[in-house]
TILOVEX-469293 format. One line per field, with one value per residue (C-alpha): chain; x, y, z. Coordinates in Angstrom, 2 decimals, padded with zeros to 5 digits, always signed. Layout:
N
mol <- c(A,...)
u <- c(X,...)
v <- c(Y,...)
w <- c(Z,...)
END
This chain:
703
mol <- c(A,A,A,A,A,A,A,A,A,A,A,A,A,A,A,A,A,A,A,A,A,A,A,A,A,A,A,A,A,A,A,A,A,A,A,A,A,A,A,A,A,A,A,A,A,A,A,A,A,A,A,A,A,A,A,A,A,A,A,A,A,A,A,A,A,A,A,A,A,A,A,A,A,A,A,A,A,A,A,A,A,A,A,A,A,A,A,A,A,A,A,A,A,A,A,A,A,A,A,A,A,A,A,A,A,A,A,A,A,A,A,A,A,A,A,A,A,A,A,A,A,A,A,A,A,A,A,A,A,A,A,A,A,A,A,A,A,A,A,A,A,A,A,A,A,A,A,A,A,A,A,A,A,A,A,A,A,A,A,A,A,A,A,A,A,A,A,A,A,A,A,A,A,A,A,A,A,A,A,A,A,A,A,A,A,A,A,A,A,A,A,A,A,A,A,A,A,A,A,A,A,A,A,A,A,A,A,A,A,A,A,A,A,A,A,A,A,A,A,A,A,A,A,A,A,A,A,A,A,A,A,A,A,A,A,A,A,A,A,A,A,A,A,A,A,A,A,A,A,A,A,A,A,A,A,A,A,A,A,A,A,A,A,A,A,A,A,A,A,A,A,A,A,A,A,A,A,A,A,A,A,A,A,A,A,A,A,A,A,A,A,A,A,A,A,A,A,A,A,A,A,A,A,A,A,A,A,A,A,A,A,A,A,A,A,A,A,A,A,A,A,A,A,A,A,A,A,A,A,A,A,A,A,A,A,A,A,A,A,A,A,A,A,A,A,A,A,A,A,A,A,A,A,A,A,A,A,A,A,A,A,A,A,A,A,A,A,A,A,A,A,A,A,A,A,A,A,A,A,A,A,A,A,A,A,A,A,A,A,A,A,A,A,A,A,A,A,A,A,A,A,A,A,A,A,A,A,A,A,A,A,A,A,A,A,A,A,A,A,A,A,A,A,A,A,A,A,A,A,A,A,A,A,A,A,A,A,A,A,A,A,A,A,A,A,A,A,A,A,A,A,A,A,A,A,A,A,A,A,A,A,A,A,A,A,A,A,A,A,A,A,A,A,A,A,A,A,A,A,A,A,A,A,A,A,A,A,A,A,A,A,A,A,A,A,A,A,A,A,A,A,A,A,A,A,A,A,A,A,A,A,A,A,A,A,A,A,A,A,A,A,A,A,A,A,A,A,A,A,A,A,A,A,A,A,A,A,A,A,A,A,A,A,A,A,A,A,A,A,A,A,A,A,A,A,A,A,A,A,A,A,A,A,A,A,A,A,A,A,A,A,A,A,A,A,A,A,A,A,A,A,A,A,A,A,A,A,A,A,A,A,A,A,A,A,A,A,A,A,A,A,A,A,A,A,A,A,A,A,A,A,A,A,A,A,A,A,A,A,A,A,A,A,A,A,A,A,A,A,A,A,A,A,A,A,A,A,A,A,A,A,A,A,A,A,A,A,A,A,A,A,A,A,A,A,A,A,A,A,A,A,A,A,A,A,A,A,A,A,A,A,A,A,A,A,A,A,A,A,A,A,A,A,A,A,A,A,A,A,A,A,A,A,A,A,A,A,A,A,A,A,A,A)
u <- c(+051.03,+048.61,+048.79,+052.45,+052.52,+051.93,+051.09,+052.50,+052.95,+056.25,+057.12,+056.43,+059.90,+061.31,+059.38,+059.24,+061.90,+063.50,+065.41,+068.31,+067.52,+068.81,+071.57,+071.26,+074.02,+075.25,+077.99,+077.34,+080.42,+082.98,+085.69,+089.42,+090.61,+088.30,+088.12,+088.00,+086.18,+089.47,+090.71,+087.53,+087.86,+091.73,+090.78,+087.87,+090.42,+092.98,+090.27,+089.63,+093.53,+093.67,+094.97,+092.12,+091.31,+094.05,+093.28,+095.52,+098.38,+097.86,+100.60,+100.64,+102.33,+101.79,+100.75,+096.89,+096.77,+098.34,+096.09,+093.14,+094.38,+094.75,+091.47,+089.60,+091.45,+090.95,+087.17,+087.13,+088.64,+086.02,+083.24,+084.46,+084.62,+081.11,+079.85,+081.53,+081.60,+083.85,+084.95,+086.60,+090.28,+091.61,+090.24,+091.71,+095.08,+095.12,+093.97,+096.88,+099.39,+098.39,+098.85,+102.31,+102.92,+102.04,+104.69,+101.66,+102.60,+100.47,+097.41,+098.69,+098.80,+095.37,+094.26,+095.96,+094.66,+091.07,+091.58,+092.66,+089.85,+087.51,+089.70,+092.13,+092.55,+093.72,+097.30,+098.00,+097.05,+099.48,+102.31,+101.72,+101.50,+104.61,+106.42,+105.46,+107.11,+110.09,+110.29,+110.26,+112.93,+110.22,+111.76,+110.10,+106.85,+107.51,+108.32,+105.19,+103.19,+104.86,+104.40,+100.80,+100.48,+101.85,+099.90,+096.64,+097.59,+100.20,+099.54,+100.36,+104.16,+104.69,+104.25,+106.93,+109.29,+109.08,+109.42,+112.59,+114.02,+113.63,+115.31,+118.19,+118.82,+119.13,+121.79,+119.55,+120.39,+119.12,+115.92,+115.67,+116.31,+113.58,+111.08,+112.02,+111.49,+108.20,+107.20,+108.19,+105.81,+102.90,+104.60,+104.79,+105.25,+108.66,+109.65,+109.56,+111.76,+114.03,+114.09,+115.16,+117.78,+119.23,+119.39,+121.46,+123.78,+124.39,+125.96,+127.81,+125.76,+125.79,+124.99,+121.89,+120.88,+121.15,+119.18,+116.55,+116.63,+115.87,+112.86,+111.99,+111.74,+109.84,+107.23,+106.85,+107.95,+107.88,+110.38,+110.98,+112.17,+114.39,+115.97,+116.91,+118.44,+120.62,+121.61,+122.50,+124.78,+126.24,+126.98,+128.87,+130.88,+129.24,+128.83,+128.23,+125.41,+123.93,+123.78,+122.40,+119.81,+118.51,+118.42,+116.50,+114.14,+113.16,+112.55,+110.79,+108.52,+107.76,+105.43,+103.99,+107.32,+108.40,+108.19,+109.88,+111.35,+113.09,+114.84,+116.06,+117.59,+119.15,+120.61,+121.83,+123.51,+125.41,+126.04,+127.77,+130.00,+131.25,+129.30,+128.03,+127.24,+125.27,+123.31,+122.38,+121.18,+119.11,+117.53,+116.95,+115.23,+112.96,+111.86,+111.10,+108.94,+107.51,+104.26,+104.86,+102.41,+104.53,+107.94,+108.13,+110.95,+112.74,+113.08,+114.43,+116.89,+117.79,+118.37,+120.70,+122.69,+123.41,+124.22,+126.72,+128.23,+126.87,+128.21,+126.36,+124.45,+123.49,+122.20,+120.20,+118.58,+117.68,+116.11,+114.42,+113.01,+111.55,+110.03,+108.46,+107.10,+105.41,+103.88,+102.64,+100.80,+099.04,+098.08,+096.80,+094.63,+093.22,+093.74,+092.03,+094.65,+096.08,+098.59,+100.11,+100.41,+102.28,+104.55,+105.24,+106.03,+108.29,+110.16,+110.69,+111.77,+114.33,+115.68,+115.95,+114.24,+111.85,+110.13,+109.24,+108.16,+105.82,+104.52,+103.48,+101.81,+099.91,+098.63,+097.71,+095.58,+093.88,+092.23,+089.44,+087.29,+084.02,+081.65,+081.60,+081.88,+084.63,+085.58,+086.60,+088.82,+090.66,+093.46,+093.31,+093.78,+097.24,+098.50,+097.96,+099.81,+102.79,+102.83,+102.89,+105.53,+107.53,+107.54,+108.43,+111.04,+112.73,+112.52,+112.26,+109.86,+107.58,+105.34,+104.54,+103.77,+101.53,+099.67,+099.26,+097.48,+095.28,+094.25,+093.71,+091.29,+089.51,+088.95,+087.38,+083.53,+083.18,+079.37,+079.36,+082.55,+085.94,+089.40,+090.77,+094.21,+094.69,+093.55,+095.98,+098.82,+098.22,+098.33,+101.33,+103.09,+102.42,+103.43,+106.83,+107.05,+106.39,+102.99,+100.99,+098.24,+097.77,+097.70,+095.08,+093.01,+093.24,+092.05,+089.33,+088.08,+088.21,+085.86,+083.79,+083.25,+083.58,+084.32,+085.91,+087.06,+090.58,+090.71,+089.42,+092.04,+094.97,+093.91,+093.54,+096.77,+098.48,+096.98,+097.74,+101.42,+101.63,+099.95,+096.89,+094.41,+091.57,+091.83,+091.74,+088.64,+086.81,+087.85,+086.36,+083.20,+082.86,+083.77,+081.19,+078.47,+079.19,+079.23,+077.73,+077.64,+081.40,+082.50,+086.07,+085.91,+084.09,+086.96,+089.78,+088.05,+087.84,+091.39,+092.58,+090.83,+092.15,+095.52,+095.11,+093.94,+090.63,+088.78,+085.40,+085.70,+086.36,+083.50,+081.07,+082.13,+081.67,+078.20,+077.12,+078.70,+076.60,+073.41,+073.46,+070.51,+072.76,+076.47,+078.31,+080.42,+078.69,+080.64,+083.88,+082.67,+081.29,+084.56,+086.65,+084.48,+084.78,+088.34,+088.70,+086.77,+088.87,+092.03,+090.91,+090.00,+086.44,+084.99,+081.46,+081.35,+082.37,+079.97,+077.24,+078.38,+078.07,+074.75,+073.75,+075.31,+073.28,+070.07,+070.75,+072.16,+072.58,+075.38,+077.44,+080.72,+079.43,+078.38,+081.91,+083.68,+081.58,+082.64,+086.22,+086.08,+084.77,+087.21,+090.31,+091.69,+091.74,+095.03,+094.41,+091.78,+089.85,+088.40,+084.99,+086.24,+084.91,+087.41,+089.07,+090.35,+093.31,+094.33,+092.69,+089.18,+089.54,+090.20,+087.36,+084.88,+085.89,+085.31,+081.95,+081.11,+082.05,+080.17,+077.09,+077.65,+078.06,+074.91,+072.77,+074.33,+073.51,+069.97,+069.55,+070.60,+068.42,+065.33,+065.45,+067.42,+066.66,+067.82,+071.16,+072.80,+076.30,+076.40,+075.48,+078.06,+080.64,+079.76,+079.57,+083.25,+084.34,+082.60,+084.24,+087.58,+087.41,+086.33,+089.29,+091.77,+089.99,+092.55,+090.66,+088.99,+090.16,+090.70,+087.36,+085.49,+087.02,+086.01,+082.49,+082.13,+083.41,+080.88,+078.18,+079.16,+079.60,+076.12,+074.75,+076.85,+074.58,+075.06,+076.16,+074.27,+073.95,+070.69,+069.54,+067.38,+065.89,+067.64,+065.15,+065.98,+065.00,+061.94,+060.82,+061.58,+063.43,+066.92,+067.95,+069.16,+072.11,+073.67,+074.15,+075.07,+072.68,+072.99,+070.67,+070.61,+069.65,+066.42,+065.27,+065.38,+061.54,+061.41,+064.00,+062.04,+064.82,+067.57,+066.64,+066.66,+070.21,+071.36,+070.27,+071.89,+075.06,+075.05,+074.22,+077.32,+079.48,+078.14,+079.00,+082.46,+083.11,+082.05)
v <- c(+165.43,+162.71,+163.24,+162.62,+159.39,+155.86,+152.51,+151.68,+155.33,+155.45,+158.69,+159.20,+160.49,+157.15,+154.90,+156.78,+156.15,+159.49,+159.32,+161.69,+164.80,+164.90,+167.49,+169.94,+169.53,+173.01,+172.10,+169.18,+169.61,+166.85,+167.38,+167.85,+164.69,+161.65,+159.15,+155.51,+152.75,+151.02,+154.14,+153.87,+150.12,+150.82,+153.48,+151.31,+148.59,+150.85,+151.89,+148.46,+147.51,+150.17,+148.90,+147.13,+147.58,+146.06,+145.20,+147.04,+145.10,+143.87,+143.75,+141.31,+142.20,+139.52,+135.79,+136.52,+138.62,+135.77,+133.15,+135.17,+135.81,+132.09,+131.22,+133.77,+132.48,+128.70,+129.74,+131.55,+128.20,+126.02,+128.43,+128.48,+124.60,+124.33,+127.16,+126.11,+122.55,+119.75,+118.76,+122.02,+121.03,+124.47,+125.53,+122.44,+123.11,+126.63,+125.67,+123.16,+125.58,+128.25,+125.80,+125.03,+128.69,+128.98,+126.13,+124.13,+120.90,+118.70,+120.79,+120.84,+117.17,+117.00,+118.96,+116.85,+113.54,+115.00,+115.97,+112.45,+110.98,+113.02,+112.18,+109.74,+109.36,+113.02,+112.91,+116.45,+116.14,+113.29,+115.36,+118.36,+116.43,+114.68,+117.71,+119.55,+116.85,+116.87,+120.56,+120.72,+117.72,+115.31,+112.31,+109.41,+111.31,+111.80,+107.98,+107.10,+109.46,+108.13,+104.49,+105.19,+106.89,+104.10,+101.51,+103.34,+104.44,+101.76,+102.84,+106.53,+106.59,+110.13,+109.01,+106.15,+108.54,+111.10,+108.25,+106.74,+110.40,+111.25,+107.87,+108.41,+111.99,+110.85,+108.15,+105.34,+103.16,+099.98,+101.43,+103.04,+099.76,+098.07,+100.66,+099.98,+096.34,+096.93,+099.18,+096.53,+093.96,+096.26,+095.98,+099.73,+100.98,+101.35,+104.64,+102.88,+100.16,+102.57,+104.46,+101.48,+100.56,+103.90,+104.17,+100.85,+102.18,+105.46,+103.17,+100.92,+097.79,+096.59,+092.98,+094.08,+096.25,+093.28,+091.29,+094.01,+093.92,+090.19,+090.90,+093.84,+091.93,+089.26,+091.59,+093.75,+091.70,+094.36,+095.63,+098.79,+096.63,+094.22,+097.19,+098.97,+095.64,+095.29,+098.76,+098.67,+095.74,+097.59,+100.57,+098.25,+096.94,+093.45,+093.00,+089.37,+089.73,+092.42,+090.40,+087.59,+089.87,+090.82,+087.07,+086.32,+089.32,+087.84,+084.23,+085.42,+088.12,+085.62,+086.79,+089.52,+090.78,+090.79,+094.44,+097.15,+098.79,+095.65,+094.44,+098.13,+098.36,+095.05,+096.09,+099.32,+097.62,+095.22,+098.27,+099.94,+096.95,+096.79,+093.56,+094.82,+091.29,+090.45,+093.80,+092.96,+089.50,+090.94,+093.56,+090.90,+088.61,+091.36,+092.37,+088.90,+088.16,+091.44,+092.66,+095.31,+097.81,+097.61,+098.18,+101.42,+102.99,+099.80,+099.87,+103.45,+102.43,+099.47,+101.52,+104.14,+101.19,+099.89,+103.02,+103.68,+100.09,+097.99,+097.69,+098.46,+095.09,+095.59,+099.13,+097.72,+095.14,+097.78,+099.96,+097.00,+096.06,+099.62,+099.61,+096.29,+097.37,+100.33,+098.03,+095.51,+098.33,+099.33,+095.83,+094.96,+098.36,+097.38,+093.80,+094.88,+097.49,+095.69,+098.49,+098.09,+094.46,+095.13,+097.34,+094.93,+092.13,+094.34,+095.27,+091.54,+090.74,+093.27,+091.55,+088.30,+086.30,+083.78,+082.43,+085.82,+086.94,+083.64,+084.45,+088.08,+086.79,+083.87,+086.44,+088.86,+086.38,+085.22,+088.47,+088.06,+091.17,+091.53,+091.08,+089.51,+092.74,+093.18,+096.49,+094.98,+092.36,+094.40,+095.06,+091.66,+089.61,+091.30,+089.81,+086.42,+087.55,+089.08,+085.95,+083.76,+085.92,+085.78,+082.05,+081.59,+084.58,+085.15,+081.62,+079.37,+076.97,+076.31,+073.81,+076.38,+078.87,+076.55,+075.86,+079.89,+080.06,+077.19,+078.46,+081.84,+080.33,+078.39,+081.53,+083.79,+083.64,+083.13,+082.96,+086.77,+088.09,+086.88,+088.22,+087.44,+088.53,+085.59,+083.07,+084.34,+084.60,+080.87,+079.81,+081.54,+080.29,+076.93,+077.83,+078.87,+075.39,+073.78,+072.41,+073.32,+071.03,+072.56,+076.00,+074.68,+073.19,+076.45,+078.67,+076.11,+076.29,+080.00,+080.11,+077.40,+078.88,+082.86,+083.69,+087.17,+088.95,+089.26,+085.50,+084.61,+087.07,+085.52,+081.98,+082.86,+084.72,+081.64,+079.04,+081.37,+081.50,+077.87,+077.80,+075.79,+077.52,+074.97,+075.98,+079.39,+079.17,+077.15,+079.58,+082.56,+080.73,+080.33,+083.87,+085.01,+082.77,+084.20,+088.01,+088.21,+092.00,+092.42,+094.05,+093.99,+090.11,+089.77,+091.92,+089.87,+086.70,+087.80,+089.17,+085.90,+084.19,+087.10,+086.35,+082.87,+083.94,+082.58,+085.31,+083.64,+082.62,+085.98,+087.60,+085.01,+086.11,+089.86,+088.90,+087.14,+089.92,+092.71,+090.66,+090.78,+092.61,+094.35,+095.53,+097.63,+099.53,+098.65,+101.65,+099.72,+096.67,+098.39,+100.07,+096.73,+095.15,+097.89,+098.22,+094.41,+094.55,+097.67,+095.83,+093.05,+095.35,+094.73,+098.18,+096.63,+094.65,+097.72,+100.17,+097.31,+097.80,+101.43,+101.42,+098.67,+100.87,+104.02,+101.98,+101.83,+105.23,+108.70,+110.12,+112.56,+110.91,+107.71,+109.92,+111.66,+108.26,+106.78,+109.89,+109.59,+105.79,+106.69,+109.23,+106.82,+104.13,+100.77,+099.25,+095.97,+095.90,+092.46,+090.67,+092.12,+095.66,+097.32,+097.79,+101.06,+102.83,+104.85,+106.68,+109.83,+108.18,+106.21,+109.35,+111.00,+108.27,+108.17,+111.82,+111.67,+108.91,+111.08,+113.90,+111.84,+110.76,+114.31,+115.45,+112.68,+113.16,+117.02,+116.41,+113.62,+115.78,+118.58,+116.49,+114.08,+115.99,+119.74,+120.76,+119.14,+122.25,+121.84,+118.47,+119.84,+122.62,+120.14,+118.20,+121.13,+122.07,+118.62,+118.58,+122.21,+120.89,+117.62,+119.96,+122.25,+119.18,+117.68,+116.52,+115.40,+118.76,+121.73,+125.17,+126.46,+123.30,+123.22,+126.85,+126.23,+123.19,+125.10,+127.98,+125.44,+124.19,+127.49,+128.56,+125.77,+126.99,+128.83,+132.24,+132.53,+134.73,+135.54,+135.21,+135.13,+132.85,+132.82,+130.71,+128.41,+126.85,+123.40,+125.13,+126.55,+130.09,+132.34,+133.34,+135.72,+135.26,+133.82,+134.35,+131.55,+131.18,+129.80,+128.89,+130.14,+128.20,+129.58,+127.58,+129.14,+132.48,+132.98,+131.59,+134.28,+137.69,+139.47,+138.21,+140.97,+143.75,+142.55,+142.62,+146.05,+147.31,+145.63,+147.28,+150.95,+150.43,+149.56,+152.51,+154.92,+153.60,+154.15,+157.71)
w <- c(+165.49,+164.66,+161.08,+161.22,+163.15,+161.59,+162.72,+166.13,+166.71,+164.40,+162.88,+158.96,+158.48,+159.85,+157.50,+154.29,+151.53,+150.33,+146.96,+146.36,+144.66,+141.13,+140.39,+137.62,+135.02,+134.26,+131.83,+129.30,+127.43,+127.62,+130.21,+129.01,+130.97,+130.85,+133.48,+132.50,+134.16,+134.88,+136.81,+138.98,+139.62,+140.62,+143.24,+144.62,+144.98,+146.64,+149.09,+150.07,+150.68,+153.44,+156.60,+158.43,+162.15,+164.41,+168.08,+170.56,+171.77,+175.26,+177.77,+180.32,+183.51,+186.16,+186.35,+187.15,+183.97,+181.79,+183.53,+182.39,+179.19,+178.75,+180.19,+177.78,+174.65,+175.38,+175.92,+172.65,+170.84,+172.61,+171.78,+168.27,+167.93,+169.35,+166.93,+163.51,+164.26,+165.39,+162.14,+161.15,+161.25,+160.57,+164.16,+165.98,+164.39,+165.18,+168.82,+169.13,+167.64,+170.13,+173.00,+171.53,+171.42,+175.22,+175.77,+177.37,+175.63,+177.68,+176.71,+172.97,+173.02,+174.31,+171.57,+169.12,+170.42,+170.46,+166.66,+165.86,+167.75,+165.31,+162.03,+162.28,+158.63,+157.96,+157.20,+157.61,+161.32,+161.98,+160.31,+162.21,+165.40,+164.96,+163.70,+166.81,+168.93,+166.81,+166.72,+170.59,+170.67,+172.32,+170.30,+172.09,+171.70,+168.10,+167.64,+169.32,+167.06,+163.88,+165.11,+165.54,+162.24,+160.05,+162.17,+161.24,+157.80,+156.39,+152.63,+153.06,+151.93,+153.22,+156.80,+156.41,+154.62,+157.56,+160.11,+158.58,+157.82,+161.66,+162.64,+160.19,+161.18,+164.79,+163.64,+164.33,+161.27,+162.74,+163.53,+160.13,+158.70,+161.00,+159.73,+156.04,+156.79,+158.15,+155.31,+152.81,+154.26,+152.78,+149.31,+148.37,+144.95,+143.15,+144.88,+148.31,+147.38,+145.67,+148.94,+150.90,+148.59,+148.24,+152.14,+152.24,+149.58,+151.51,+154.15,+151.68,+152.22,+148.69,+149.79,+151.63,+148.64,+146.23,+148.64,+148.67,+144.92,+144.84,+147.01,+144.84,+141.52,+143.31,+144.76,+141.67,+138.78,+136.11,+133.39,+135.44,+138.40,+136.45,+134.61,+137.78,+139.33,+136.16,+136.31,+139.96,+138.86,+136.02,+138.33,+140.80,+138.00,+137.87,+134.12,+134.35,+136.96,+135.05,+131.83,+133.99,+135.45,+132.03,+130.75,+134.07,+133.30,+129.80,+131.29,+134.41,+132.71,+129.71,+126.83,+129.13,+129.56,+126.04,+125.59,+123.65,+126.78,+128.00,+124.91,+124.03,+127.62,+127.22,+123.73,+125.10,+127.91,+125.49,+123.35,+126.47,+127.25,+123.74,+122.81,+119.38,+118.00,+121.16,+120.94,+117.13,+118.01,+120.83,+118.28,+115.83,+118.07,+119.40,+116.03,+115.10,+118.14,+119.20,+117.59,+114.74,+116.44,+119.70,+118.21,+116.51,+118.70,+118.72,+114.96,+115.10,+117.77,+115.43,+112.55,+114.63,+115.95,+112.53,+111.16,+114.06,+114.30,+111.18,+107.75,+104.55,+104.64,+108.36,+107.68,+104.55,+106.82,+109.41,+106.69,+105.41,+108.95,+109.25,+105.96,+106.73,+109.99,+107.93,+105.67,+108.38,+109.93,+106.65,+105.76,+109.39,+109.40,+106.05,+104.63,+101.17,+100.61,+097.65,+096.68,+100.27,+099.53,+096.14,+097.85,+100.75,+098.33,+096.20,+099.26,+100.33,+096.74,+096.93,+099.96,+098.02,+100.66,+098.69,+101.67,+102.91,+099.54,+099.32,+102.74,+101.91,+098.44,+100.39,+103.03,+100.42,+098.12,+101.09,+101.55,+098.78,+097.55,+099.65,+096.78,+093.39,+091.30,+089.01,+090.12,+093.33,+091.77,+089.24,+091.76,+093.46,+090.26,+089.89,+093.01,+091.64,+088.53,+090.26,+092.37,+089.24,+087.45,+090.63,+090.73,+087.13,+086.56,+089.76,+091.55,+088.44,+089.97,+087.12,+089.12,+091.60,+088.97,+087.22,+090.46,+091.08,+087.78,+088.08,+091.67,+090.53,+087.66,+090.41,+092.67,+089.97,+089.73,+085.88,+086.17,+087.00,+085.30,+084.17,+083.25,+079.77,+080.88,+083.36,+080.74,+078.29,+080.62,+081.74,+078.13,+077.40,+080.27,+079.02,+075.54,+077.30,+078.91,+075.23,+076.52,+073.48,+074.24,+077.69,+076.34,+073.97,+076.75,+078.91,+075.89,+075.08,+078.70,+078.50,+075.38,+076.76,+080.27,+079.63,+076.18,+075.71,+072.63,+073.64,+074.30,+070.87,+069.26,+071.23,+070.46,+066.69,+066.65,+068.35,+065.79,+062.83,+063.95,+063.92,+060.29,+061.59,+059.13,+059.74,+063.42,+062.77,+060.66,+063.07,+065.81,+063.76,+063.25,+067.06,+067.45,+065.23,+066.46,+069.83,+068.54,+065.05,+065.06,+065.57,+062.25,+063.02,+063.52,+060.11,+058.38,+060.05,+058.96,+055.44,+055.53,+056.51,+053.46,+051.22,+052.37,+051.28,+048.01,+048.69,+047.12,+046.87,+050.44,+051.55,+049.33,+050.91,+054.28,+053.42,+052.00,+055.12,+057.24,+055.43,+055.71,+059.47,+061.16,+063.67,+063.22,+065.72,+062.84,+059.56,+057.98,+058.55,+057.14,+054.18,+053.49,+053.79,+051.34,+048.74,+049.38,+048.74,+045.27,+044.32,+045.31,+043.01,+040.07,+039.63,+038.81,+038.18,+041.54,+043.37,+041.81,+042.52,+046.11,+046.26,+044.64,+047.44,+050.18,+048.81,+049.04,+052.87,+053.54,+051.71,+053.69,+051.84,+052.64,+050.70,+047.60,+047.88,+047.94,+045.12,+043.12,+044.07,+043.11,+039.68,+038.97,+040.00,+037.92,+039.40,+040.36,+038.72,+035.99,+035.86,+033.00,+033.53,+032.89,+029.79,+027.05,+027.00,+023.75,+025.41,+028.64,+027.33,+026.73,+029.91,+031.78,+030.17,+030.75,+034.54,+034.94,+033.24,+035.60,+038.56,+037.45,+037.19,+040.69,+041.90,+040.04,+041.66,+045.00,+044.97,+043.69,+046.22,+049.14,+048.08,+047.44,+050.20,+052.93,+052.43,+055.78,+055.22,+053.83,+055.19,+053.80,+050.44,+050.70,+051.44,+048.44,+046.16,+047.35,+046.74,+043.20,+042.37,+043.59,+041.28,+038.31,+038.97,+038.83,+035.87,+033.32,+030.27,+029.65,+028.01,+029.84,+028.44,+029.23,+032.79,+033.43,+032.22,+034.57,+037.30,+036.75,+036.72,+040.10,+041.38,+040.49,+042.45,+045.60,+048.06,+049.91,+053.51,+055.49,+059.23,+061.29,+064.62,+066.67,+070.10,+072.65,+074.48,+077.98,+079.34,+081.03,+077.56,+078.32,+076.25,+077.19,+074.54,+070.79,+069.14,+065.87,+063.34,+059.72,+057.19,+053.57,+050.84,+047.71,+044.47,+044.06,+047.42,+046.05,+046.19,+049.92,+050.99,+051.10,+052.79,+050.34,+047.54,+050.36,+051.39,+047.84,+047.11,+050.47,+049.26,+045.90,+047.27,+049.64,+046.65,+044.60,+047.64,+048.11,+044.34,+044.51)
END
C-alpha cells in the first residue's frame, strides 16, 4: 500500500494523467459517404441549442408564501446590486420593472429614484420611469417625472417631445403650448421649432404659427429657416407675404446668406406663381454675385428654366453662362493655363460683349510666365496677339490696338529672348494705318535690340515693295554683318543686284561670300554663283569656278555637275566664248571636254578616295549614260566609248563581316555587297576561284 500512495497520502491513481488508448483502424479505405466539417459544426450547434434547464413553476397559494417569495426576490436583487455594482443600470431597470409587476408602485418609484440618484443623466432611465407612470395612469406622477427630466436635461429633445405628446394626448392644449414656450427658451434646432409650428397648425392657429416663425428666423437666421417661413406663407395662399419673406431673407442674411439654395428657392417660387421675368432676374442676379465655384447647380437650373420658359436668345445666354462658369473654374484652378484663357476669350467674343472680352484678356495677360524662358512664353505671347487683333478687327479701336502692341513689346525680356512675330505684326499694323515711319521705327528697334532673321527678311521685303533699293542694300549689309555665315542671305543679296542688272556688284557679293571662313550651306552658295555665271553665258568664268570648287572638295556630285556643264550648251554665249565653227564641232568639243572631266574625276576618286567605291560606281554609271546619249559620235565610236567605260566598271560581290557591339564583342555576322575594280584583281585572291566556279556551273547547265 505504501508504494501506491503519494504525498499527503493521496493515491497514485488519483494524481496520474491517463491518456486515451489509441484505437486500431481496421479499415483504412475511405467511406462511401463522407462527412464534411460543415456538417460537424452544424450538429454541434444543434446540440447547443437544445432547451436549457428551466426552473420549476412555483405555485403560491397564500399570502405568507407570497410575502416570502417577494422577500426572497428583493434580497436577490439587492445582493445582485451589491455584487455586480451600483452602476449597472440593467439590474436597476429589472428591479423596478419587477416591483411594477408586483403592483407595488411605491417600491417601484423608490427603485427608480435610487437609480436616478446614481445616474440622473441617463435619458433611458427618465423615459422608462415616466412611461411606467403613464402606463399605470398616474398622470400627475408622470408630469412630475417629465418636469424634473426637462429641468435636469433641457438639451435632450426626446424628453420634450414625450412630455408634449403626453399633454396633447390628454387634450391639454394650453399645457402643451406652455411646454413648447418653455422649450423654445433653450433655442432648440430646426426640428424643435418645426414641431411647435406643426402643433399650432393642427389647431388652425395660423397667427400663432406666423409669430413662431418670426421668433424662429430671429433665433436661427439661416436659409433653411427663411425658406420654411416662405413656404408656410405660400401654403396659406399669402403670395405677397411669401415674396416679402424671401426679400427679407436676402437682406437679413447679407453676403453670408447669398447662397445657391436661397436664390434657387426664390426663383422657383416666382416660377410657380407664373412670374417668369422675376424668376429670370433672380437667376441673373445670383449668377453675377455668387462665386462661380458655389453656383454649379444654379447654372443647371437656370439652363433648364430658359429651355422651358425662355426664347432662343435666353437659352443661348443660359448656355453661355454655363460655359463661362466652366472656364472660370479652369482659370482659377490654374491661371497659367493659357489654352483655357483662349477658349474663354473666344466664348465671350461669340457673345459680342466687348467689355467682357477685354476683361478676360486683361486678366489673362496679367498672368506672366513663371520664368524667363522662351518655352514658357510661346503661348502667352499669342494672348497679346489675339488681344491686339480683337481691338483692331472686331472693335475697330486702333488706339487700344497700338497700346496693346507697345505694352507687349515692353513686357518681353529682349535681353534673354525675343519674338520676331510680335515685332512684325506691330510694324504691319502701322503700315495698315499708313504710318510708314512708325513701322520703320519699330523694325529698326527690333534690329537694334534683338535682331532676328525673320525681322531682316520682312524689313527688306517691305522696302523692296516700296522701291527703296538703297535701304535694301543697307539692310542687307547689316544683315550680313550680324550673320555673315548665312548663305541664303548672300544669295538673296546677289539676286537683288542681279535683278537690277548690276552684274559686277552681284559678282563681287558672290566673291565676298565664298571667301568667308564659315558658311552654313556652302553648296547652296557655290551653286547659286555657278548658275549666275552660266546664266550670263560665261563658260570660262564658270569653268574657273568649278576648278576653284574642286580645290576645296572632290565630291562626286561636283564632278558630275562639272561634266554636265561641259556637255551642255550655254543659254547666252558671251564675248569671251571661244569661236565655234559649227554646231557639230561645238557639240564634239563639248563632249570631249566632258569626257576629260569624267576621266579626271574617276582617276581622282580612285587615287585620293579608294574607299569611296559607291561614289566611283555612281560616276561610272553617269559616264556610261553620257556616252550612250552622245550625238557627235558614230555608232562604232559610241560603242567603243561605252565599252571603255564598262571595262572600268567593278564587279559586285557579296561578303560577310563580323558585327561588333558597343562593348567590343562579336555579335554574329552580316552580309554586305562590295565592289571589285579591275585594277584590284591582284588584291582579290578569291576572285579567280569564284570565276572558275561560275564557269563550271555554266558548262554543267549547257550539258
